[in-house]
N, C-alpha and C positions, 0 to 999 in steps of 0.2 A: 504495500500500500504506500501511497505517495505522502499522504498527511495522516497521522495517528494521534489521537488524543486519548489518553488512558488515565482513567480515574481521576479527573481534573475537579478541584474544589477551588472556590473563591468567594471571599466574604468581604463586604465593605460595612465595617462595623457589626451591627446585629443583623444585617441582611446578608443572606447566602445567596449570591448572584449564580453560582454554579455548584450542582450537587452531584458529585461522582460521574461527570460528563465523560462518555466514552464513545468514539465512532471513528471510522476509517473512510478515506477518500481515495479513489483510484486516481492515476495519473491521467491528466487530460481531460477530466470531468468537470462540469460547471454545476456546483452544488448551491441549493438555495437553504439558508438558514431561516426557518419561518416559524413565527409565534407571534403572540400578542405583545403589547408594549409591557416592558418588565419581566419578560420571560427568560431573559440572559443571553439572547443571542447575540447581541452587540459585544458583550463582555467576552463571549467566546472568540469572536472574531478578533478583537484587541489582544487577547492572550496569544493567539496564534501569531500575530504580528509582532509580539514582544512589546507593545504600548502598556499592557498590564501583565503582572506576573501572578501566576496561580500560586495558592497557598501550599498545594501539594498536588501530585500527579505529573505525568509526563507528556510533552509535546515533541513529535517526530515530523521533520520535513524532509522528504527524499532519503529516509533511512537514518537521519541524523538527529541525535537528541539535541534540541535547541533551548532547553531550559534556561541556561545560562548566558545565552547569546543576546546581543543587543538587536533592535530592530534593523540596523543597517547590515548585520551580519546574518540574517536569516534569508536573504534572497527574496524579500516579499516586496510587491508593489501594493500601495494602499489607495484607494480612492474614497475620500471623505464625503458624507451626505451633503455637506455645504460647499464642496468643490475644493475649498481651501487654496484657491489660486492666489498667487501673489499680485495685489491690485496694481503695483507700481511697476511690475515687469510686463513686457510684451508677450504675446503668445509664444513667440520663438524662445525667449528667455526663461519661460515658465516650463516649457518642455525640456529645455537644455539644462535645468537646474541640476537635477541628479547627475548628469553627465559631467558637468563642471566640478561637482563635489569629487567625483571619480577621477578627475583630472585627464579626462580624455582631450585628445588634440582637436583643434578648430575644425579640420576637415572632416573628421569622424562626426563631430557633433552636428555639423551643417547637414551632412548626409542622412544622419539618424532622424533629425527633426523633419527633414523633408520626407522621409519614409513613413513617418508616424502621421504627418499631416495627410498624406495620401490615404493611409490605412483608415482614419477617422473621417475621411471625406471633407476635409476642411483645407485644401491646399490654398495658398494665396493669402491666409489671414496671419502671417508670421508677425506683421508690424501692428496689428490691432492689440488692444488692452482689454482685460476681462469684463470691464463695463461697457465694452462696445460690442459684446457677444450676446446672443439669446441664452436661456437657460440650458437648452439643449447643446448648444455650442460649447458653453462653458463645461458642461458634463464630459463632453467627448474630449476636450482638451486636457481635462482633469485625468482622463483615462489614458491619454497619449504621454502625459507626464510620468504616470506610473509605470508605463510599460517602457519608458526610454531607457532605464538601466538594465533592460532584459532581465526581469526577475524570474525567479522559478515558480512562484505562486503569486496569484492576483487576488485581493481581498478588496471588496465593495461593500460600504456601509449605507444600505438604503439608497442606492445610486439615482433612483428615479423620484425620490420623494418630494423634491423641490421643483418638480417640473409639471407643467398642466397636463391633463388627462390625454389630449390628442397626441401631444409630442411623446409622452410617457409610452404609449402605446408602439409607436414608431421605434423609439430608443430600445425597446425590448427585443424587437426582431433585429435591430442592427447590432446590438450587444450579442445576441446568440450567434450571428453570422461572423461577427468579429472574433470571438472566442474560438469557434470552429476553425476559422482561417489560421489563426496563429497557434493553436493547440495548446494553450497555457491552462494549467489547472487553476480553477477559480472557485472562490466561494464569495456569495452575496448575501447580505441581510436583508429581509423584507417582512412586513407584516401583512401583506397583500397576497393572499392565497392564488388568486388568479394569475398574479405575476409569476409566483414560484412554480405553478403547474405549467404555464406556457413556457418558461425560460429553461428550468433546471433539468438536468439529466436525473439527478436524485435530490430528495428533500430530507432535511433534518428539522424535524419539529420539536420545539423547545416549549416547556411551560414551567413556571415557577422555579426555574433553575435546572430542570432535568430535561433529558432527552426522552421524548414520549415515543418517537418512532422515526426509523430511518428506511427509506425506500425510494422506488422510482414513483413519479406522480400518480400514474394509473393504479399502481398496487395501494398507495396510501389512500386514494380517493375510494377505491372499491373495496378495500379490506382494512378498515381502520382497526387497530390491535387494542386500543385503550379507550375509556370512556370520554376522555378529553378530546383525542383525535376525532372520534366519531361526531362530536358536538362542534368542534372547530372548523372542521373542513365541509365545505359546501354550505348553502343557504338552508339550514336545518330548523325544523319545528321540534321543540322538546316537548313531549307530552307524557303524562303520568298514567292516565286511564286508557292505555292503549288496547286492553283487553275488551273494551266496549265496541271496538271498530269491527266490522263484518270480515270474518276470515282470520281473525287472531285471537289468541288465548294469552293470558298473562303467564309468564313463565316463573314467577317468583315474587315474593315480596321486597320492597324496597328497589325495584327496577323501574326505569324510565326507558321511553323510546325515542329515537330520532327518526322523523320522516323528512327526506329531501323532496323538493319539487318533482324530480324526475321519477320518484317512486309512484307519483300520483298521476293517474291517467284520467283526464276529463273527456267524457264521451259527448259528441255533438248530438243534437236533437234528433237528427235522422239516422244516426247509426243503429243498425240492429243490435249491436252489443250492449246498448245502453239499458236493454230490459233483461240482460243476463243476470242470474241470481247473485253472482259475486259483486254487482254494482250497487251502490247505495246513494241516497240523496244527501246533497250538500248545499248550503245557502252561501252565496257569495257575499261577504261581508265588504270587501275592498278590492277594487279592481284598477290596475295601473297599466296603461299602454306602453310597452317597451319597444315599439317599432316593428318587430315581426313576431311578437307574442303579447299575451296578456298575463301579467303577473298578478296572481289573486291570492287573497285570504279567505279560506273557505271554513264554514261551521259545519262540522260533522259530529251529530250527537253531543253537542256542547263542547267539542274539541276543535280548536282552531290549528289549521295546517296551511302551509304555503304550497301553492302549485302553480305551473305555468300552462296556458292554453294557447295552442297554435291559432293562427289566423283563421284557418280553414274551419274552424269551429264557429267562427263568427264573434262579434263583440260580447264581452262579459260586462255586465252591469251590476251594481249594488242591488241585493235584493232577489237576483235570479236564482232560480233552483237548478242545480246541474246534477248528473250521475256521474259518479266517480269509482274508480277501482284503484285501490292501494295495493301495490304489487308486493312491496316488502318494508320491513322495519329493521333498524338497527336498535337491539334492546341492550341495556347496559345496567351494570351495578357499579360498586366501588372497585371491582376487580377485572372485569372482562367485558368484552363486547360480543354479542351474539347476533347473528343474521337471522331473521325469521321472514320466510316467505308465505304469502297468503295461502291458506289451506286449500282454497279453490283452485290454486294454479299448481300446487305441489304437496302431496300428501306427506312426504317425509320433509316436514316443514322447517326443521331447524339444523344448523350445523355450527361448528365453533371455528372460530378463527385461530 
C-alpha cells in the first residue's frame, strides 16, 4: 500500500479528533475523506501532511515511516480550502515558489511553470495576480503550485468549498481528469457526498473521529455497514414504525429503518401495477419540481418518507393521493445494518451485510 495509517489517535484538549484511525490507500488512487463537520477528516489530512502530529500511531508514505518527518520531507503537496495564494505575487511566482525554495535553476522553473499552466488550462496568465482571477482559476493555480515540486502525494482540503455550484461541478470533472492524467496518489476532504461519489475511486467515511467504512462509492452506497453510514449516505428518511408498512415486519426492538427515495416506486394513475396488492396509498404533503422529476414528501400510514416521481407520471401536487411500492429498507440498531426486501418481492426477505 502507498499510504498507511495505523491506529492513529489525536486529541485537542478534551476533544479526541481521531480515535484509532486505520486505513490503507493504493498507489495512484483518488480517495475522498467524507464526513460531517467535526468528524475528524481534516485532522487526518493534516496529520498525513505533517501539519499536525498524532499522539500515537504510525503513518507510512510509499513504505516509509514519516512520523518524525517535517512536511517538507514527506513529499506531499497540499491544496488549502482558501487557496492560500500569495496575494502580492504573480501567478508565475506563486507556482514557482516551491521550486525556488528547492533552489531549482531559472530555466527549469520557467519550463515547469509553463507545463503546469498548460496542465490546468490557464496558459498566458503568468503575469496576473490572484485578485485578478476567478475562484475557479485561483483553485487551479493553487493546484499547480502544489504540483510544481513533483510531490509523491497530493492532499486537498475541501478544494471546491469556496466555489459557486456551477463552477464546482465543472471543477469536479476537471480534477478527476487531471489526476488521471498525472497519475498521482491523492486524498481530498469533503462533506459533500455527491462530490465524493462522483470523483473518488474510494471513500473513507469518518464520524466523531472514527472511520466508519472504507470502500468504493457503489459498494458504500448499496451496502452501508454501520448505522451511521446507512443514515448519512443518500437522501434518507429515518422511521421507527416501519413494521406498519405493507410488506415489512419489525425485526426487533430498538430498531429503526432508513428509506431512500430510490426505494420508493410511485405508480402513475394509468399503470396497471397501481392496483397490485403490494401497493398502498400515500398522501402528497409536499412536492418540489426539480427539473426532470418531482421530489415529494409522502404520508404513508402517518409515516413521512421522501420519494421521487418521474415526469412521465405527471405533476404531483400537495394533497394528491398516489399508489406506492416500497421495495426495501435498511433497518439498523446500535450495532449493525440489515437490508429487508418487501415480502411481496422476495420471500427470503432479509440478509446481513
